[in-house]
C-alpha positions in Angstrom: -55.9 154.6 -23.7 -52.8 156.8 -23.5 -53.0 160.5 -24.2 -51.5 160.4 -27.6 -53.4 157.5 -29.0 -56.6 159.1 -27.8 -55.6 162.4 -29.4 -54.6 160.8 -32.7 -57.9 159.0 -32.8 -59.8 162.3 -32.2 -57.9 164.0 -35.0 -59.5 161.6 -37.5 -63.0 162.5 -36.2 -62.8 166.1 -37.3 -63.9 168.7 -37.9 -60.8 169.5 -39.9 -59.0 167.4 -42.5 -55.9 165.8 -40.9 -53.0 166.9 -43.1 -49.7 165.1 -42.6 -46.5 166.4 -44.2 -44.5 163.2 -43.6 -41.2 163.4 -41.7 -38.0 161.3 -42.0 -36.0 162.1 -38.9 -36.2 164.0 -35.6 -35.1 167.3 -37.2 -37.7 167.2 -40.0 -40.3 166.2 -37.5 -39.5 169.3 -35.3 -39.7 171.6 -38.3 -43.0 170.0 -39.5 -44.5 170.3 -36.0 -43.3 173.9 -35.8 -45.1 174.6 -39.1 -48.4 173.7 -37.4 -48.8 169.9 -37.9 -51.2 168.3 -35.4 -49.5 164.9 -35.8 -46.4 163.5 -37.3 -46.4 160.6 -39.8 -43.3 159.1 -41.2 -42.6 158.2 -44.8 -40.9 154.8 -45.3 -39.2 156.0 -48.4 -37.9 159.3 -47.0 -36.7 157.5 -43.8 -34.9 154.9 -45.9 -33.3 157.6 -48.2 -32.2 159.6 -45.2 -30.2 156.6 -44.0 -28.8 155.7 -47.4 -31.2 152.8 -48.3 -33.8 152.4 -51.0 -37.5 152.1 -50.1 -39.0 148.6 -49.9 -38.0 147.3 -46.4 -34.3 147.5 -47.2 -33.9 149.8 -44.2 -32.9 147.6 -41.3 -35.8 147.4 -38.8 -33.7 148.4 -35.9 -32.8 151.7 -37.6 -36.5 152.3 -38.3 -37.3 151.8 -34.6 -34.4 154.0 -33.4 -35.5 156.8 -35.9 -39.0 156.5 -34.7 -37.9 156.8 -31.1 -35.9 159.9 -31.8 -38.9 161.5 -33.6 -41.3 160.7 -30.7 -38.8 162.3 -28.3 -38.4 165.4 -30.4 -42.1 166.3 -30.7 -45.1 166.8 -28.6 -47.8 165.6 -31.0 -48.9 162.0 -31.8 -46.6 160.0 -34.1 -47.6 157.3 -36.7 -45.1 155.0 -38.3 -45.0 153.8 -41.9 -44.0 150.2 -41.6 -44.6 149.2 -45.2 -45.8 145.6 -45.2 -44.9 145.2 -41.5 -41.4 143.7 -42.0 -43.2 140.4 -41.7 -43.7 137.6 -44.2 -46.1 135.7 -41.8 -48.8 137.3 -39.6 -47.2 136.0 -36.4 -44.0 137.7 -37.2 -45.6 141.1 -36.8 -46.2 140.7 -33.1 -42.6 141.4 -32.1 -42.4 144.2 -34.7 -45.4 146.0 -33.3 -44.1 145.7 -29.7 -41.0 147.6 -30.8 -43.0 150.2 -32.7 -45.3 151.0 -29.9 -42.4 150.7 -27.4 -40.7 153.5 -29.4 -43.8 155.6 -28.8 -45.9 155.4 -32.0 -49.6 155.4 -31.7 -50.4 154.6 -35.3 -49.1 152.7 -38.3 -49.4 152.6 -42.0 -49.4 149.0 -43.3 -49.9 148.0 -46.9 -51.0 145.0 -49.0 -48.5 145.8 -51.8 -48.0 142.6 -53.8 -49.3 140.5 -50.9 -52.8 139.0 -50.7 -55.7 140.7 -48.8 -55.8 137.6 -46.6 -52.3 138.2 -45.5 -52.9 141.9 -44.6 -56.1 141.0 -42.7 -54.1 138.6 -40.6 -51.4 141.2 -40.0 -53.9 143.8 -39.0 -55.5 141.5 -36.4 -52.1 140.6 -35.0 -51.0 144.3 -34.9 -54.1 145.4 -33.0 -53.7 142.5 -30.5 -50.0 143.1 -29.9 -50.5 146.8 -29.4 -53.4 146.3 -27.0 -51.2 144.0 -24.9 -48.8 147.0 -24.6 -51.7 149.2 -23.6 -51.9 151.2 -26.8 -55.0 151.7 -28.9 -53.1 151.5 -32.1 -54.6 153.4 -35.1 -54.1 151.1 -38.2 -54.2 152.9 -41.5 -54.5 150.1 -44.0 -53.1 150.9 -47.4 -54.4 149.1 -50.5 -52.3 149.3 -53.6 -54.9 148.4 -56.2 -54.7 151.7 -58.0 -51.0 152.4 -57.2 -49.8 149.2 -58.7 -52.5 149.0 -61.5 -53.9 145.7 -60.2 -57.2 146.5 -61.8 -58.6 149.2 -64.1 -61.8 151.3 -64.2 -64.8 149.9 -62.5 -63.0 146.7 -61.6 -60.4 148.8 -59.7 -63.2 150.5 -57.7 -64.8 147.2 -56.9 -61.5 145.6 -55.8 -60.5 148.6 -53.7 -63.9 148.6 -51.9 -63.7 144.8 -51.4 -60.3 145.0 -49.9 -61.2 148.0 -47.7 -64.2 146.1 -46.3 -62.0 143.1 -45.4 -59.4 145.4 -43.7 -62.2 147.1 -41.8 -63.5 143.8 -40.6 -60.0 142.8 -39.6 -59.8 145.9 -37.3 -58.3 148.7 -39.5 -59.2 152.2 -38.4 -58.8 154.0 -41.8 -58.2 153.1 -45.4 -55.4 154.6 -47.5 -55.8 154.6 -51.3 -52.7 156.1 -52.9 -53.1 157.2 -56.6 -56.8 157.9 -56.2 -57.4 161.4 -57.6 -60.7 161.3 -59.5 -63.3 163.4 -57.7 -66.3 161.3 -58.6 -64.6 158.1 -57.5 -63.7 159.7 -54.2 -67.2 160.9 -53.7 -68.5 157.3 -54.4 -65.9 155.6 -52.2 -66.3 157.8 -49.0 -69.8 156.7 -48.0 -69.1 153.0 -48.9 -66.0 152.6 -46.8 -67.4 152.9 -43.3 -64.0 154.2 -42.2 -62.0 157.4 -42.7 -60.4 157.7 -46.1 -56.7 158.7 -46.4 -55.4 160.0 -49.7 -51.9 160.7 -50.9 -50.9 164.1 -52.4 -50.8 163.4 -56.1 -50.8 165.5 -59.2 -54.5 166.2 -60.2 -55.9 165.6 -56.7 -58.3 168.3 -55.5 -57.1 170.7 -52.8 -57.6 170.1 -49.1 -60.8 172.1 -48.8 -62.4 170.3 -51.7 -61.3 166.9 -50.2 -62.9 167.9 -46.9 -66.2 168.6 -48.7 -66.0 165.2 -50.3 -65.7 163.6 -46.9 -62.0 162.7 -47.0 -60.5 162.6 -43.4 -56.8 162.5 -44.0 -54.3 163.7 -46.5 -50.6 162.6 -46.6 -47.6 164.1 -48.3 -46.0 160.6 -48.5 -42.3 161.0 -49.6 -43.0 164.3 -51.3 -41.4 166.7 -48.7 -38.4 164.4 -48.2 -37.9 164.0 -51.9 -37.9 167.7 -52.5 -35.5 168.3 -49.6 -33.0 165.7 -50.7 -33.2 166.8 -54.4 -32.7 170.4 -53.3 -29.6 169.2 -51.3 -28.3 167.7 -54.5 -28.9 170.9 -56.5 -27.2 173.1 -53.9 -24.3 170.8 -53.5 -23.7 170.7 -57.2 -23.8 174.5 -57.5 -21.5 174.9 -54.5 -19.0 172.3 -55.8 -18.9 174.0 -59.2 -18.2 177.6 -58.0 -17.6 177.5 -54.3 -19.7 180.7 -53.9 -21.6 181.3 -50.7 -24.3 183.0 -52.7 -25.7 179.7 -54.0 -26.6 178.9 -50.4 -28.7 182.0 -50.1 -30.5 182.1 -53.4 -33.4 182.1 -52.7 -32.7 183.3 -49.2 -33.6 180.6 -46.6 -37.0 181.2 -45.1 -36.1 179.5 -41.9 -33.6 181.6 -39.9 -34.3 180.2 -36.5 -33.6 176.5 -37.0 -31.4 176.4 -33.9 -34.1 177.9 -31.8 -36.6 175.5 -33.3 -34.6 172.5 -32.1 -34.6 173.7 -28.5 -36.9 171.4 -26.5 -39.1 173.0 -23.9 
């Protein structure tokens, strides 16, 4: 097991909640690491937007890999890649994808069922683990189930389907389960002991704060596209204001908190 895959695995074991403000390029990863992040996870949406593509595997895979390589080279902490549905329609297609992902230096992935079947994601997880092992990487697979996010079921049926899929992904070799759009405290408390794997949640309006989630037994909290979305929207607002008046003041209101960006990018 390489150093970073071992460290990333240990971060899920506690004692602290692993909080991931997802990055989208090498610069954002450097800033997030400097802010105190113990690991870097990418956001598929934010990476796509940063390159002028919509989310949903529209970003060419080679750009994803090159971005990932730049992020790994820019930081000292473990890096996990959001690869959406794996850029693979068939399980066997993922082997080559994973060899490129771990070749770029990633030690973890997010992979989702989305609109696909649980059978398909199970097969992809098995192939991903095997392909990474061949490359000498103990890949952490964070299996995302979209039952709640896509409204595939409601109420108790949604809980049951989420648990059913999670059990199947665990048996296929997943290391943690990601359930975006889960915010209800009682449901979280019910789900945690049933999973048998660390639970990853997505920052979402109405979700309890980190300390509360930690008490509930949640092991990982992701920002998803949140930080990237705010950064790009802020860029739009500032650009509009500057275009309208051409005043330097709009670029300093409020004053930028980061005044040492150049120093932050120096690699020691």
